[in-house]
C-alpha positions as CSV (number, residue, x, y, z in Angstrom):
1,M,10.9,17.7,3.2
2,P,10.6,14.8,0.8
3,L,8.2,15.1,-2.1
4,I,7.1,11.5,-1.9
5,R,5.5,10.3,1.3
6,R,6.2,6.7,2.0
7,R,3.4,4.7,3.5
8,P,4.2,3.2,6.9
9,D,5.2,-0.5,6.6
10,V,3.2,-1.4,9.7
11,L,-0.3,-0.4,10.4
12,P,-2.0,-0.6,13.8
13,L,-3.5,-4.0,14.7
14,R,-7.0,-3.0,16.0
15,V,-9.8,-5.0,17.5
16,P,-12.2,-5.5,14.5
17,R,-15.5,-3.6,14.5
18,L,-18.6,-4.6,12.6
19,D,-18.9,-1.1,11.1
20,G,-15.8,-1.7,9.1
21,G,-13.9,1.2,10.6
22,T,-10.9,-0.9,11.6
23,L,-10.3,-2.4,8.1
24,P,-7.4,-0.7,6.5
25,T,-8.2,1.4,3.4
26,R,-6.6,1.4,0.0
27,R,-5.4,4.9,0.8
28,E,-3.5,3.5,3.9
29,V,-2.3,0.4,2.1
30,G,-1.7,1.4,-1.4
31,R,-2.8,-0.4,-4.5
32,S,-2.7,-4.2,-4.7
33,S,0.8,-5.5,-5.2
34,F,2.5,-8.7,-6.0
35,A,3.4,-9.0,-2.3
36,S,-0.2,-8.6,-1.1
37,S,-1.5,-10.9,-3.8
38,A,1.1,-13.6,-2.8
39,L,0.3,-13.2,0.9
40,Y,-3.4,-13.5,0.1
41,R,-2.9,-16.7,-1.9
42,M,-0.6,-18.2,0.8
43,G,-3.2,-17.3,3.4
44,Y,-5.9,-18.9,1.3
45,G,-3.9,-22.1,1.2
46,E,-3.4,-22.0,5.0
47,A,-7.1,-21.3,5.6
48,F,-8.1,-24.9,5.4
49,T,-5.6,-26.3,7.8
50,P,-6.5,-27.5,11.3
51,E,-4.9,-24.5,12.9
52,A,-7.1,-22.1,10.9
53,H,-10.2,-24.2,11.8
54,D,-9.2,-24.0,15.5
55,I,-9.5,-20.2,15.2
56,A,-12.5,-19.9,12.8
57,D,-14.8,-22.6,14.1
58,P,-15.3,-21.1,17.6
59,L,-15.4,-17.6,16.2
60,V,-18.2,-18.4,13.8
61,E,-20.0,-20.6,16.4
62,Q,-20.1,-17.8,19.0
63,A,-20.2,-14.7,16.8
64,L,-22.7,-15.6,14.1
65,P,-25.8,-15.9,16.3
66,R,-25.1,-12.3,17.5
67,L,-24.8,-10.9,13.9
68,R,-27.7,-9.7,11.9
69,T,-27.5,-11.1,8.4
70,G,-31.0,-10.3,7.1
71,A,-30.9,-13.8,5.4
72,A,-33.9,-15.9,4.8
73,P,-33.8,-19.1,6.8
74,E,-33.3,-21.3,3.7
75,D,-30.1,-19.2,2.9
76,L,-28.5,-19.6,6.3
77,P,-26.7,-22.9,5.7
78,Y,-25.1,-21.5,2.5
79,L,-24.2,-18.2,4.3
80,R,-22.7,-20.1,7.3
81,R,-20.3,-21.9,4.9
82,V,-19.4,-18.6,3.2
83,F,-18.9,-16.9,6.6
84,S,-16.9,-19.9,7.9
85,S,-14.6,-19.8,4.9
86,T,-14.1,-16.1,5.2
87,A,-13.1,-16.4,8.8
88,Q,-10.7,-19.2,7.9
89,I,-9.2,-17.1,5.1
90,G,-8.6,-14.3,7.6
91,A,-7.1,-16.7,10.0
92,G,-4.9,-18.2,7.3
93,I,-3.6,-14.7,6.4
94,G,-2.8,-14.1,10.0
95,L,-1.0,-17.4,10.4
96,V,1.1,-16.7,7.3
97,E,2.0,-13.3,8.6
98,R,3.2,-14.8,11.8
99,R,5.5,-17.2,9.9
100,V,6.8,-15.2,6.9
101,V,6.7,-11.5,7.7
102,S,9.7,-10.1,9.7
103,G,8.8,-8.6,13.0
104,D,6.2,-9.9,15.4
105,G,5.1,-6.6,16.8
106,P,1.6,-5.4,17.5
107,G,1.0,-4.1,14.0
108,T,-0.2,-5.3,10.7
109,D,2.3,-5.4,7.8
110,R,1.1,-3.1,5.0
111,H,1.3,-5.9,2.5
112,V,-0.7,-8.2,4.7
113,A,-3.3,-5.4,5.1
114,G,-3.4,-5.4,1.3
115,A,-3.9,-9.2,1.4
116,L,-6.9,-8.7,3.7
117,L,-8.3,-6.1,1.2
118,D,-7.7,-8.5,-1.7
119,A,-9.6,-11.2,0.2
120,A,-12.5,-8.8,0.9
121,D,-12.6,-7.9,-2.8
122,E,-12.9,-11.6,-3.7
123,L,-16.1,-12.2,-1.6
124,P,-19.1,-13.3,-3.6
125,V,-21.7,-10.7,-4.4
126,M,-24.2,-10.4,-1.5
127,P,-26.4,-7.8,0.1
128,A,-24.5,-5.0,2.1
129,D,-25.4,-6.3,5.5
130,Q,-24.2,-9.8,4.7
131,H,-21.0,-8.4,3.1
132,A,-20.3,-6.4,6.3
133,V,-20.6,-9.6,8.3
134,A,-18.3,-11.5,6.0
135,V,-15.7,-8.7,6.1
136,Y,-16.0,-8.5,9.9
137,L,-15.4,-12.3,10.2
138,L,-12.5,-12.1,7.8
139,Q,-10.9,-9.4,10.1
140,C,-11.8,-11.4,13.3
141,G,-10.1,-14.5,11.9
142,Y,-7.0,-12.5,11.1
143,Y,-7.0,-10.8,14.5
144,L,-7.4,-14.0,16.4
145,A,-4.6,-15.6,14.4
146,R,-2.3,-12.7,15.2
147,T,-3.2,-12.4,18.8
148,D,-4.7,-15.6,20.3
149,I,-8.0,-17.4,20.4
150,D,-8.2,-16.3,24.0
151,Q,-9.0,-12.8,22.6
152,L,-12.4,-14.2,21.4
153,P,-14.2,-12.8,24.5
154,V,-12.8,-9.4,23.7
155,L,-14.2,-9.6,20.2
156,L,-17.6,-10.7,21.4
157,A,-17.7,-7.9,24.0
158,E,-16.8,-5.4,21.4
159,L,-19.5,-6.9,19.1
160,G,-22.1,-6.7,22.0
161,A,-21.2,-3.0,22.5
162,E,-21.8,-2.3,18.8
163,A,-25.2,-4.0,18.6
């Protein structure tokens, strides 16, 4: 029996949940690495392309009204921009994974999972309920980029079951 346990290279690709239970943990992923940091930066660059907008825009449009943010009405325009950018970054990371990570199976590359955690760590400081929404939309953008925008009804149904 080996003394050092190697983390799996591929983690399950799960339908995101608002409770955060589907976000990989640092224990599963390992500490931030050059690979995860590079994938996060590449995904961030991809986040503002038309392809990422094609994923994030309908996601935010349909999901945000169903999410409780606890925000004051005057804060909603700012939060919408933050949430949109977060969904775009998740989509960008998913688009990068489809292009540059070997294997197109139904899982998430461990380094890409690290990139998602890096992106979540970079979110602005906000109340816990708003942070949960931002992380959820990050995951949803990633999930839709990896699967297909046609999976949006599945995400919305899961969100409805959680509420």
